[in-house]
C-alpha positions, 0 to 999 in steps of 0.5 A: 482482538475482537472477533469479526466476520469480514475486513474492509481494507483500504489503501491510501488514495494516490493523488492524480497529479503524477505517476506511482513510484516505489515509495508509494508501493513500499508505503502502502500498496504492496503491504496492503496487497500482500495482506489482502491476498493472504486473507483471501487464501485464508478464505476470509471475507474481504473487500480491498478498495482504493481509487484516485484522489482527484481534488488535491491542491497538487492537482490544481497547481499542476493544471495551472502549470500546464495551462489545462483544466484539472480534469485533463490532469486527473484523467491522465494520471487516473488511467496511468496509475490504475494500469500500473498498479494492476500490472504490478499485481495490486489486486484491488476489488475496485479502483475508483475516483473522487471526481465521479458524480457518485462520490460528490453525492456521498461526500455531500450527503455526509457533510449535510448529515454533520451540518444538520447535527450541528457539528460544524462551527461557522467561523469568519477568519482571515485567510491569505489572498493573492492580490495579483491572481485575485483569489484566496490561497489554499494551503498548498498555494503558499510557500515560505520558510518552515518555523521549525527547521528553517527549510525554504519552500515549506508548504502552508500545510506541511514542511516536507523537509522535516514533516511538521504539520503547519498552517499558512500563518506559521510560515516565515516570509510567505509567498503565493505560488501563483504569482510569487506575490506576498499574500495579504490577509482577507476575511472569509467564512468557512465551516470548521470541525471542532477537534478541540471539543472532540479531543476527549473522544479522539483520545479515548479512541486512540488509547483503545488501540495500544497495539498500533505501531509505535510511530502511529501512536507517537504521531497521534499523541504528539497532536493530542498532547501538543501545547494547545492540543487539537484545534478546530480545522476548516472542512471547506475551502475557497476554491473552484475545483472539488466537491461543492459545499452543499449549502446555499450560503457556501457558494464558490466553496468546496469541501476540504480535500481531507474531508472529501478524500477518505470518503472515497473509500466509502464511495468505492465500496458503494460502487463495488457492492451496490445495495449491500455496501453498508455491512462493510462500513456499518456492521460492528462485526466488520474490521476496518484497516487503513494502509497508508504512509506515515505522512497520512497518519494524522488524517486517518487516525484523528480527523477521519475517525472524528468525522465518522464518530460525529456521523454516528453510523460508521465503524472506526478504523481497527488498525492503521499499519502505516509504514515509514518512508522509503529512500532511494540510493540514500536520498529522500525521494523527490518527484520534482527532482525526478529522484524516483523509480517510476512504476510504469517505467520499471514495468516497461524496462523490466518486463515480467519482473514484477515479483523481483521488485515486489520481493525487493520492496518487501524485503526492505519495507520501511515498517518501523523506520525509514529504509533505503532502496538501491539498484545494487541491492535490487540486483543482488536480491534478484540474482543471489536470492530469487534466482539462486535460492528459489529459482534454483530449487524449482528448476532442479526439481522440474529438470530431474522429474523430466530427466528421470521420470518423463515428468511423472510425479513420484510418491512421497518418501516416508523416512524421518528426513522426508517427514521433517521436510513436509512438517516444515511446510506447516511450521513455516506457514504458521510462522508466516501467518503470525507475521502477516497477522501482525503486519510484519511483511518482511519477516513473513517473506523471510520465512517463506524463503527459508522454506526454499532454503530447506528444500535446497538443503534437502536435495543437497543432503539426499542427492537423488542424482546419485541415488538414482544409480544406487537406490532408484526407489529412494531417489523416487521418494526424494523427488516425490517429496521435493515436488510436493514441497515446491507445490507448497512453496508456490502457495506460501509465496503467493501473497508476496510474489503472485506471478511466480506462484502462478507460474510454478503452479502452471508448471506443476499442473496445480490450479489453486491452493488455500492457506489451510492446504499448506500443512504437508498434504499432497498438493500435486497427485503422484502419477500426474504429469508436470509441464514444461520447465520454465526459468522463474528468474532471469539474472539482472545484468550489470549494464541494466543497473548502470542504466538505471543509476545513470537515469537518476543523475540526469 
């Protein structure tokens, strides 16, 4: 990996047409947040940007369904998503939105630069038109049978059943979602990005990143190596909701959402850094990392890089650690069927249990293949792992400190067993670093929990509750060593479970911990006073789980 001074981390812009669910969290927002928190603890220069994608077809469809302007929909869901992600601890430096005037300026300027360079091909094409609604139909306004898997209700741009990328002309028995009429073909003029001509540059770019995840490279190659290879793709649409195409001859047209949306990352960075924004996107010593779900791979690995290359002033994505899909109770998540766990509802129904969900989602993160979330597994992980392993260790150390020493932190032990325990802090830290540097978040979390297991084993083997009667000096050393371990764990778990890490440090009277501090050094001063013992994790009861399962069946 080439050396770099700073990292720009983006998380996919969520469509502002509905709330955030656990699939979104496991797909990109949680891994991105863990990674950014880790970089910050390593004292790296990082910007974490995101925002609402407010021009997607899903938004205009929902607005039409509710008979309200699209602005009403995006305002509602922008607020809801921003609050939920913030309350879940996703630590964006900025959460912007693509309906802003600033974004219209950024997207228009970018389009004009490519237009002036002669990048686009102007084509008159036949496009589906609804004769009853009297308007051209965007890809998502057309449904039909998928030519590949034969599933009904495939969209004009993608079959959600098998994941195949489509064009409206591919659909069998197409229908307009506006009126259910059979659409007719009508001629219209649009501006196309000539991906066929750019294919050699795109291929060279993809092949220069052999360490990308296998499924990311696989999707890229399937596009590059498909029968006809890459084809020109229209960057404009015949719609009235979106960023207007900044050309006189393009009146009544807007920018294609996949031209507009990724530029939202740049808009957000400009809003965050003002005049100093360019170093985050135009400096070769900056690394750009996109966290996305697998349904967005092609747009971030082929189309957006192609746009950046054609512009000529921007760095290209260095890594795209896309995750696969998370299923729910063995079935694919479906927002239309309400087969989902909605973040805003979870936060209300499980108050102060953000880290229980963060832990479960990280433990089951679909990093290389689809995975499954079940409520029973959530309960088991909370009760048998968080409460019984981590919570138990912290509780025992705090309670015994208060019981034997009135809350005063004791000196470290210097026996081999004590040194081995403290050395394990550095060892586990280094293992976790390697995992997180390679986007293996499940592996990193498992190693963090292994440190808590080592702490429990140390206490069970050394038995300070017995030594306090027979060898009080040794008991004191055991408790001093165990207390330093708990302080280190509060830092080790911070990227994964920030609420728990903060709670632990508050109990210990430790303000903040950097990644380099996690090497076995003293983190809480001997002689200092620890605070009141607080339970880190409540048990999740059976009736709570049954309530959640029943909700899914409604």
